[in-house]
C-alpha positions in Angstrom: -22.0 4.3 3.7 -19.0 4.9 5.9 -17.6 8.4 5.6 -14.1 8.4 4.3 -11.7 11.3 4.6 -8.1 12.3 3.6 -5.9 12.5 6.7 -2.7 13.3 4.8 -1.6 14.2 1.3 2.0 13.5 0.1 3.9 14.7 -2.9 6.2 12.1 -4.5 8.7 12.7 -7.3 8.8 9.8 -9.8 11.3 10.3 -12.6 11.1 14.1 -12.3 7.3 13.9 -12.3 5.2 15.0 -9.4 2.7 12.4 -8.1 0.3 12.5 -5.2 -0.6 10.0 -2.5 -3.5 10.3 -0.1 -3.7 8.5 3.3 -7.4 7.8 3.8 -9.2 7.0 7.0 -12.7 5.8 7.6 -14.3 5.6 11.1 -11.0 4.1 12.5 -7.3 4.6 11.9 -6.8 1.1 10.3 -8.8 -1.0 8.0 -8.9 -4.8 7.6 -7.0 -6.0 4.5 -10.0 -7.0 2.4 -11.8 -3.7 3.1 -9.0 -1.4 1.8 -10.3 -1.5 -1.8 -13.9 -0.9 -0.8 -12.9 2.0 1.4 -11.1 3.7 -1.5 -14.1 3.0 -3.8 -16.4 4.5 -1.1 -14.2 7.7 -1.1 -14.5 7.9 -4.9 -18.3 7.5 -4.7 -18.5 10.3 -2.1 -16.2 12.7 -4.0 -16.7 11.7 -7.6 -13.0 10.9 -7.9 -10.9 8.1 -9.4 -8.3 7.3 -6.6 -6.9 3.8 -6.6 -4.9 1.8 -4.1 -1.2 2.6 -4.6 0.8 0.5 -7.0 4.1 -1.2 -6.1 6.0 1.2 -8.5 4.6 4.4 -7.0 4.7 3.0 -3.5 8.3 2.2 -3.9 9.1 5.7 -5.0 7.4 6.9 -1.8 9.9 4.9 0.3 12.8 7.2 -0.6 14.3 9.4 2.1 12.1 10.3 5.0 8.8 9.8 3.1 8.0 6.5 4.9 7.8 8.4 8.2 4.5 9.8 6.9 3.1 6.5 5.7 1.4 3.8 7.7 1.7 0.1 7.1 -0.2 -0.2 3.8 -1.1 -2.7 1.1 -0.3 -2.3 -2.6 -2.9 -3.0 -5.3 -1.2 -6.4 -5.6 -1.9 -9.9 -4.4 0.7 -12.6 -3.8 0.4 -16.3 -3.3 3.0 -19.0 -2.6 3.5 -22.4 -1.0 5.8 -23.7 1.7 9.4 -24.0 0.5 10.0 -26.9 -1.9 6.3 -27.8 -1.9 4.7 -28.0 -5.4 1.5 -26.1 -6.2 -1.8 -27.9 -6.2 -4.6 -26.5 -8.4 -5.1 -23.7 -5.8 -3.3 -22.2 -2.9 -5.3 -22.1 0.3 -4.4 -19.8 3.2 -6.3 -20.2 6.6 -5.4 -17.2 8.7 -7.7 -17.4 11.7 -11.3 -17.8 12.9 -12.0 -20.5 10.4 -11.7 -18.1 7.4 -9.8 -19.0 4.2 -8.3 -17.3 1.2 -8.0 -19.1 -2.1 -6.0 -18.3 -5.2 -6.1 -20.6 -8.3 -2.8 -21.6 -9.8 -3.9 -22.7 -13.3 -1.0 -23.9 -15.4 1.4 -23.2 -12.6 0.2 -26.4 -10.9 3.2 -28.5 -10.1 5.6 -25.5 -9.8 7.5 -24.8 -6.6 9.5 -22.1 -5.1 7.8 -19.3 -7.0 5.3 -16.7 -6.1 2.2 -15.7 -8.1 1.5 -12.0 -8.2 -1.4 -10.0 -9.6 -1.2 -6.2 -10.1 -4.0 -3.6 -10.6 -6.5 -5.2 -8.2 -9.9 -3.8 -7.3 -12.7 -5.2 -5.2 -14.2 -7.1 -8.2 -11.1 -9.3 -8.2 -12.1 -11.1 -5.0 -15.4 -12.4 -3.7 -16.7 -13.7 -0.5 -18.4 -17.1 -0.1 -19.3 -17.4 3.6 -15.9 -17.4 5.5 -14.0 -17.9 2.3 -12.5 -15.2 0.1 -11.7 -16.3 -3.5 -9.4 -14.3 -5.8 -11.3 -14.4 -9.0 -8.3 -13.8 -11.3 -7.8 -15.0 -14.9 -4.6 -16.8 -15.6 -3.5 -14.1 -18.0 -3.0 -11.7 -15.1 -0.7 -13.9 -13.1 2.9 -12.9 -12.9 5.3 -15.7 -11.7 8.2 -14.5 -9.6 11.0 -17.2 -9.8 13.3 -18.1 -7.0 11.0 -16.8 -4.3 13.1 -16.8 -1.1 12.4 -19.5 1.5 12.9 -17.2 4.5 13.0 -13.6 5.6 16.0 -11.4 4.5 17.4 -8.7 2.2 16.9 -9.4 -1.5 16.8 -7.5 -4.8 13.2 -6.6 -5.7 11.5 -7.5 -9.0 11.3 -4.1 -10.8 7.6 -4.6 -11.8 6.0 -6.1 -8.7 8.6 -5.1 -6.0 8.6 -8.7 -4.7 12.0 -9.7 -3.4 13.6 -12.7 -5.1 16.8 -14.7 -5.6 19.7 -15.1 -3.2 20.0 -13.1 0.0 22.2 -10.0 -0.4 23.6 -7.3 1.8 21.3 -4.4 2.7 21.6 -1.4 0.3 19.3 1.4 -1.0 18.4 -0.9 -3.9 17.4 -3.9 -1.7 14.1 -4.6 0.1 13.6 -6.8 3.2 11.2 -9.6 2.7 8.9 -10.9 5.4 7.1 -14.1 4.4 5.3 -16.9 6.2 6.7 -20.4 6.5 3.3 -21.7 5.5 1.3 -21.3 2.3 -0.1 -17.8 1.7 -2.7 -16.1 -0.4 -3.4 -12.4 0.2 -2.0 -8.9 -0.3 1.5 -7.5 -0.8 2.2 -4.8 1.7 4.8 -2.4 3.0 5.8 -1.4 6.5 8.8 0.2 8.3 10.4 -1.6 11.3 13.5 -0.3 13.0 14.2 1.9 10.0 13.9 -1.1 7.6 11.6 -0.9 4.6 9.8 -4.3 4.7 7.9 -5.9 1.9 5.3 -8.0 3.7 4.3 -11.1 1.8 2.2 -12.7 4.5 -0.3 -11.6 7.2 -1.3 -14.2 9.8 -4.8 -12.6 10.1 -6.9 -10.0 8.4 -5.4 -7.4 10.7 -5.8 -3.7 10.1 -3.6 -1.6 7.9 -3.5 2.0 6.7 -4.9 3.0 3.4 -2.7 4.7 0.8 -4.2 5.7 -2.6 -2.8 7.3 -5.7 -4.4 10.6 -6.6 -4.7 11.5 -10.3 -3.7 15.1 -11.2 -7.2 16.0 -12.1 -8.6 14.7 -8.8 -5.9 16.6 -6.9 -7.0 19.9 -8.5 -10.6 19.1 -7.7 -10.0 18.0 -4.1 -7.7 20.8 -3.3 -10.5 23.2 -4.1 -13.0 21.6 -1.8 -10.9 20.0 1.0 -8.1 21.8 2.8 -5.1 19.7 2.1 -1.5 20.0 3.3 1.4 18.8 1.1 4.4 17.2 2.8 
């Protein structure tokens, strides 16, 4: 099993409560998108902890001020799927990034809808499975969250408060807005965050399974445990 370590621990204030984020690393500085959840689970197995991939809500809190200077490009524990603008959903959304691989997300009763995004929160590695070169999101319909008026191009938008997905009309940049990056094709994959030229970007589309950093939420009881056995530095 790959040895996983904490490279940085961050303290985040959320509604006057202190939360902790850990930046994890395996044998390399970045991890392919579909190996992020297994890497966090490997860390938990090695340390008997219950860390989880960071949620959009806590990740959003970490973007305040200079905190994002300490964070790599990372995925949230959320998937997102959408079609090309003005194209109605089929019974599944298929994304083919590269090397003949595919990602599939079922649309269930949302078949026939258009210009929306389907989001799932609280993911773990049991929510997607590999079948050869195909990765299938094995998600029940009850967990799908439909984001209406999903933008047809990149730009500044107000984010949905629950999922952090930008939606609606383009607006001027402010501390309340988020910059959306999306593909002009169909997409099924993870929702992510990055900083480019000082802009907080919500990435709703990777053209490949390229590597990202791994950011995980650390429960209070795990922080106490890890802080006793691993020298951690709070920032």
